[in-house]
C-alpha positions as CSV (number, residue, x, y, z in Angstrom):
1,M,2.3,11.7,5.5
2,L,1.7,15.4,6.3
3,E,1.3,16.3,2.6
4,I,-1.0,13.3,2.0
5,Y,-3.4,14.6,4.7
6,R,-3.3,18.1,3.3
7,K,-4.7,16.7,0.0
8,I,-7.4,14.4,1.3
9,Y,-9.0,16.2,4.2
10,C,-11.6,18.2,2.4
11,I,-12.3,18.9,-1.3
12,G,-12.4,22.6,-1.8
13,C,-11.7,23.4,1.9
14,P,-8.8,25.5,3.2
15,D,-5.8,23.6,4.4
16,P,-6.9,21.8,7.6
17,L,-3.4,21.7,9.0
18,S,-2.8,25.4,8.6
19,D,-3.3,27.4,11.8
20,T,-4.3,30.4,9.9
21,M,-7.1,28.7,8.0
22,T,-8.6,26.1,10.4
23,E,-11.9,27.2,11.9
24,I,-13.3,25.7,15.1
25,R,-17.1,25.6,15.1
26,K,-19.4,24.5,17.8
27,V,-22.0,21.8,17.3
28,Q,-25.6,22.8,18.0
29,I,-28.7,20.7,18.5
30,T,-32.0,21.5,16.7
31,G,-35.3,19.8,17.2
32,G,-34.0,18.0,20.3
33,S,-32.1,15.3,18.3
34,S,-30.4,16.7,15.2
35,F,-26.8,17.8,15.5
36,I,-25.9,20.7,13.1
37,I,-22.8,22.8,12.3
38,S,-22.5,25.7,9.9
39,L,-20.3,25.6,6.8
40,P,-17.4,28.0,6.3
41,K,-18.7,30.9,4.1
42,E,-15.6,31.0,1.9
43,W,-15.8,27.3,1.2
44,A,-19.4,27.6,0.3
45,K,-18.7,30.4,-2.1
46,A,-15.7,28.7,-3.7
47,N,-17.8,25.6,-4.3
48,K,-20.9,27.6,-5.4
49,V,-23.0,26.0,-2.7
50,K,-26.5,27.6,-2.4
51,K,-29.5,27.1,-0.2
52,N,-31.1,23.6,-0.6
53,D,-28.1,22.3,-2.5
54,P,-27.2,18.7,-1.7
55,L,-23.8,17.9,-0.2
56,A,-22.1,14.5,0.2
57,I,-21.0,13.6,3.7
58,S,-18.7,10.5,3.9
59,V,-17.4,8.9,7.0
60,Q,-13.6,8.2,6.6
61,P,-11.8,5.2,8.0
62,D,-10.2,7.3,10.7
63,G,-13.6,8.6,11.9
64,N,-13.4,12.0,10.3
65,L,-16.2,13.4,8.0
66,L,-15.5,14.4,4.5
67,I,-17.9,17.1,3.1
68,S,-18.0,17.5,-0.7
69,S,-20.1,19.4,-3.2
70,R,-19.7,16.6,-5.7
71,I,-22.4,14.0,-5.1
72,S,-22.3,12.2,-8.5
73,G,-19.5,9.9,-7.4
74,E,-17.8,10.4,-10.8
75,Q,-14.1,10.6,-11.2
76,V,-12.5,14.0,-10.7
77,Q,-11.7,15.5,-14.2
78,R,-8.4,17.4,-14.3
79,V,-6.8,19.1,-17.3
80,K,-3.1,19.8,-17.9
81,D,-2.0,22.3,-20.6
82,L,1.6,21.9,-21.9
83,D,2.8,24.9,-23.8
84,L,5.6,24.0,-26.2
85,A,7.2,27.5,-26.0
86,K,9.9,26.1,-23.7
87,V,10.0,22.5,-24.8
88,H,12.5,21.7,-27.6
89,D,13.1,18.0,-27.5
90,A,11.2,14.7,-27.3
91,T,12.9,13.5,-24.1
92,Y,11.8,16.6,-22.1
93,L,8.3,16.4,-23.4
94,F,8.0,12.7,-22.7
95,R,9.0,13.3,-19.1
96,L,6.4,16.1,-18.7
97,L,3.8,13.7,-20.1
98,I,4.7,11.0,-17.7
99,A,4.6,13.4,-14.8
100,A,1.1,14.6,-15.8
101,Y,0.0,11.0,-16.2
102,I,1.3,10.0,-12.8
103,D,-0.2,13.1,-11.2
104,G,-3.6,12.0,-12.3
105,F,-4.6,14.4,-15.1
106,T,-7.4,13.0,-17.2
107,L,-6.9,15.3,-20.1
108,I,-3.5,16.6,-21.4
109,R,-3.4,19.3,-24.0
110,I,-0.1,20.0,-25.9
111,H,-0.2,23.2,-27.9
112,G,2.1,25.7,-29.7
113,E,1.8,28.8,-31.7
114,R,3.0,27.1,-34.9
115,R,2.8,23.7,-36.6
116,L,3.9,21.1,-34.2
117,P,7.5,19.8,-34.8
118,P,8.0,16.1,-35.6
119,F,9.5,15.4,-32.1
120,V,6.1,16.2,-30.5
121,R,4.3,13.4,-32.3
122,A,7.2,11.1,-31.6
123,A,7.0,11.8,-27.9
124,V,3.2,11.4,-27.8
125,R,3.5,8.1,-29.7
126,D,6.0,6.8,-27.1
127,F,3.9,8.1,-24.3
128,T,0.7,6.4,-25.4
129,Q,2.5,3.2,-26.0
130,M,4.3,3.2,-22.6
131,T,1.2,4.1,-20.5
132,I,-2.1,2.4,-19.9
133,G,-5.4,4.0,-20.9
134,Q,-3.9,7.1,-22.7
135,E,-5.1,7.8,-26.2
136,V,-5.0,10.7,-28.6
137,A,-8.5,12.2,-28.7
138,E,-7.9,15.2,-30.9
139,E,-5.1,16.5,-33.2
140,T,-4.6,19.6,-35.2
141,E,-1.5,21.2,-36.7
142,Q,-1.0,23.3,-33.5
143,S,-2.2,20.9,-30.8
144,I,-2.7,17.4,-29.6
145,T,-5.2,16.3,-26.9
146,I,-4.6,13.1,-25.0
147,K,-7.5,11.6,-23.0
148,D,-7.5,9.0,-20.2
149,L,-9.8,6.2,-21.1
150,L,-9.1,3.9,-18.2
151,N,-11.6,3.4,-15.4
152,P,-9.5,3.2,-12.2
153,L,-11.9,0.6,-10.8
154,E,-10.9,-1.8,-13.6
155,M,-7.2,-1.9,-12.5
156,P,-7.1,-2.6,-8.7
157,F,-3.8,-2.2,-6.9
158,D,-3.4,-5.8,-5.9
159,R,-3.9,-7.2,-9.4
160,T,-1.3,-4.8,-10.9
161,L,1.2,-5.6,-8.2
162,S,0.7,-9.3,-8.7
163,R,1.4,-8.9,-12.4
164,M,4.5,-6.8,-11.7
165,T,5.9,-9.5,-9.3
166,V,5.4,-12.2,-11.9
167,I,7.2,-10.2,-14.6
168,V,10.1,-9.3,-12.3
169,R,10.7,-12.8,-11.1
170,S,10.7,-14.1,-14.7
171,M,13.2,-11.4,-15.6
172,H,15.7,-12.5,-13.0
173,E,15.2,-16.2,-13.8
174,D,15.9,-15.5,-17.5
175,A,18.8,-13.1,-16.8
176,I,20.7,-15.9,-14.9
177,G,19.4,-18.4,-17.5
178,A,21.0,-16.4,-20.2
179,L,24.4,-16.7,-18.4
180,E,23.9,-20.4,-17.8
181,T,22.9,-21.2,-21.4
182,G,25.2,-18.7,-23.1
183,N,22.2,-17.0,-24.7
184,P,22.7,-13.2,-25.2
185,G,19.4,-12.9,-27.0
186,L,17.6,-14.0,-23.8
187,A,19.5,-11.3,-21.8
188,Q,18.4,-8.6,-24.3
189,D,14.8,-9.8,-23.9
190,V,15.1,-9.2,-20.2
191,V,16.1,-5.6,-20.8
192,S,13.1,-5.0,-23.1
193,R,10.7,-6.4,-20.5
194,D,11.6,-3.7,-18.1
195,N,9.3,-1.4,-20.0
196,D,6.3,-3.6,-18.9
197,V,7.4,-3.2,-15.3
198,D,7.8,0.6,-15.6
199,R,4.3,1.1,-17.2
200,L,2.7,-0.9,-14.4
201,H,4.6,1.0,-11.8
202,W,3.5,4.3,-13.4
203,L,-0.1,3.0,-13.3
204,V,0.1,2.3,-9.5
205,A,1.6,5.7,-8.9
206,R,-1.2,7.3,-10.9
207,Q,-3.9,5.3,-9.1
208,F,-2.3,6.4,-5.7
209,N,-2.5,10.0,-6.7
210,L,-6.0,9.7,-7.9
211,V,-7.1,8.2,-4.6
212,L,-5.4,11.1,-2.8
213,I,-7.2,13.7,-5.0
214,D,-10.6,12.0,-4.9
215,P,-11.7,10.3,-1.6
216,N,-14.8,9.0,-3.4
217,L,-12.5,6.9,-5.5
218,S,-10.9,5.4,-2.4
219,R,-14.4,4.4,-1.2
220,N,-15.4,2.9,-4.5
221,M,-12.2,0.9,-4.7
222,N,-12.7,-0.3,-1.2
223,I,-9.2,0.8,-0.1
224,T,-8.0,3.0,2.7
225,L,-5.4,5.7,2.1
226,P,-2.8,4.0,4.3
227,M,-3.3,0.8,2.3
228,A,-3.0,2.7,-1.0
229,A,0.3,4.1,0.3
230,S,1.6,0.6,1.1
231,Y,0.7,-0.5,-2.4
232,Y,2.6,2.4,-3.9
233,I,5.7,1.6,-1.7
234,M,5.4,-2.1,-2.8
235,S,5.3,-1.0,-6.5
236,R,8.4,1.1,-6.1
237,L,10.3,-1.7,-4.5
238,I,9.3,-4.2,-7.1
239,E,10.2,-1.8,-9.9
240,R,13.7,-1.4,-8.3
241,I,14.1,-5.2,-8.3
242,G,13.2,-5.2,-12.0
243,D,16.0,-2.7,-12.5
244,H,18.5,-5.1,-11.0
245,A,17.4,-7.8,-13.4
246,V,18.3,-5.4,-16.2
247,R,21.7,-4.8,-14.6
248,I,22.3,-8.5,-14.5
249,A,21.3,-9.0,-18.1
250,E,23.4,-6.1,-19.3
251,N,26.5,-7.7,-17.7
252,V,25.9,-11.2,-19.0
253,P,27.7,-10.5,-22.4
254,A,30.9,-9.6,-20.6
255,L,30.9,-13.0,-18.8
256,L,30.0,-14.9,-22.0
257,A,33.1,-13.5,-23.6
258,V,35.3,-15.4,-21.2
259,K,35.4,-19.0,-20.0
260,M,33.4,-19.1,-16.8
261,E,33.8,-21.8,-14.2
262,K,30.6,-23.9,-14.2
263,G,30.7,-24.0,-10.4
264,L,30.7,-20.2,-10.2
265,V,27.7,-20.0,-12.6
266,Q,25.9,-22.6,-10.5
267,D,26.6,-20.5,-7.3
268,L,25.0,-17.5,-9.0
269,K,22.0,-19.5,-10.1
270,E,21.5,-20.9,-6.6
271,A,21.8,-17.5,-5.0
272,T,19.3,-16.1,-7.4
273,S,16.9,-18.9,-6.6
274,L,17.3,-18.2,-2.9
275,A,16.7,-14.5,-3.5
276,L,13.6,-15.0,-5.6
277,D,12.2,-17.5,-3.0
278,I,12.6,-14.8,-0.3
279,L,10.9,-12.3,-2.7
280,R,8.0,-14.7,-3.4
281,K,7.4,-15.4,0.3
282,S,7.7,-11.7,1.2
283,T,5.1,-10.7,-1.4
284,D,2.9,-13.6,-0.4
285,A,3.0,-12.3,3.2
286,F,2.0,-8.8,2.0
287,F,-1.0,-10.0,0.0
288,A,-2.0,-12.4,2.8
289,D,-1.7,-9.7,5.5
290,D,0.5,-12.1,7.5
291,I,2.7,-10.1,9.9
292,D,4.3,-13.2,11.4
293,A,5.4,-14.5,8.0
294,A,6.8,-11.1,7.1
295,H,8.9,-11.2,10.2
296,T,10.2,-14.7,9.5
297,H,11.1,-13.9,5.9
298,L,12.8,-10.7,6.9
299,Q,15.3,-12.6,9.0
300,A,16.0,-15.0,6.1
301,V,17.8,-12.3,4.2
302,A,20.9,-12.8,6.3
303,S,21.5,-16.2,4.7
304,L,21.4,-14.7,1.2
305,E,24.0,-12.0,2.2
306,E,26.3,-14.7,3.5
307,R,26.0,-16.7,0.3
308,C,26.7,-13.6,-1.8
309,S,29.8,-12.9,0.3
310,R,31.1,-16.4,-0.4
311,I,30.5,-16.0,-4.1
312,T,32.4,-12.6,-4.1
313,H,35.4,-14.3,-2.5
314,R,35.3,-17.1,-5.1
315,A,35.2,-14.6,-7.9
316,S,38.2,-12.6,-6.6
317,P,40.7,-14.1,-9.1
318,F,38.9,-12.4,-12.0
319,K,40.2,-9.0,-13.2
320,G,39.2,-6.2,-15.4
321,E,35.8,-6.1,-17.1
322,T,35.0,-9.6,-16.0
323,A,35.5,-8.7,-12.4
324,V,33.3,-5.6,-12.7
325,A,30.5,-7.6,-14.4
326,L,30.6,-10.3,-11.7
327,G,30.6,-7.6,-9.0
328,Y,27.5,-6.0,-10.5
329,I,25.7,-9.3,-10.8
330,I,26.5,-10.5,-7.3
331,E,25.4,-7.1,-5.9
332,S,22.1,-7.2,-7.8
333,I,21.3,-10.6,-6.5
334,R,22.0,-9.4,-2.9
335,R,19.8,-6.3,-3.5
336,I,16.8,-8.6,-4.4
337,G,17.0,-9.8,-0.8
338,E,17.3,-6.3,0.6
339,Y,14.3,-5.1,-1.3
340,A,12.4,-8.2,-0.2
341,A,13.3,-7.2,3.4
342,D,11.9,-3.8,2.7
343,I,8.7,-5.4,1.5
344,C,8.4,-7.3,4.7
345,E,9.0,-4.1,6.7
346,N,6.3,-2.4,4.7
347,T,3.9,-5.2,5.5
348,I,4.7,-5.1,9.2
349,N,4.4,-1.3,9.4
350,H,1.1,-1.3,7.6
351,L,-0.5,-4.2,9.6
352,V,0.6,-2.6,12.9
353,A,-1.0,0.7,11.9
354,E,-4.1,-0.9,10.2
355,P,-4.6,-4.4,11.6
356,K,-6.9,-6.8,9.8
357,N,-9.9,-8.5,11.3
358,G,-10.3,-12.2,11.5
């Protein structure tokens, strides 16, 4: 959390946690009732603050005051320039674009000294398709400018996480359904849906960074920084659960190639249902701010682990590729429960630190 507080304490101020930059100033009283304190001269110069200029003073949830020279309340605009001099393939450029997106840049400029090679436009096309709110605003032979068109207030954290949870649960249900019905096409569809989960997770990560950069956005979204951090943790956990749905789906074809005992397939289906039920209850506890429910569902994970152990023993006669595929599937089902437990712990940790009223 140290780095978080370095970013949010004061816009344009020296690092408040650095002993060499923190200044202690005494409060004075003028007119018998007004409390005043002088501003650091270097901060005023850096933010071009002059006599009679208005400043925004915001009370933070922890009681601290935030002083900002920005009073319009508009989103902070940040520009990232990507020079193609050291970028020679689409994969690398795509990763740089995703990093800039997650870090909260609102304008990304890609430029080179010569005509842009074909891989640049391919990477940009993939990037705009895989992210939310990113569109090409300007294009020349030597440059491409990508602009963020999304208003963060239109995509609140809870709505995005709810959608992620629904998608991930359906992915797991269909992955096991593909095994039960012998449908490899359904398994492949599960793999493709992982892109939807990734793009939503990237959006949550971006929103989290935007909140850290711009405390005004936190206030406008009616969310505290600790709560935003909890949403980001939740998003990461749900994204990982989606990855395990992909792992199950990718191992389904190996099991379809052999004659599977119906009882073993039924065991896998029931274990998945139990794991997804724990996941559903865990996420419900998070959204309901129910610390008691989170504790209860955390303890239920032990029953899933016992069931998975029994299935592992039952699958022991299988050898080779079939055994490996079964092992991956059983392990992924168990990991659903482990991540659900992490969700419960995140809920408990957050509610202890930031209890809800009522």
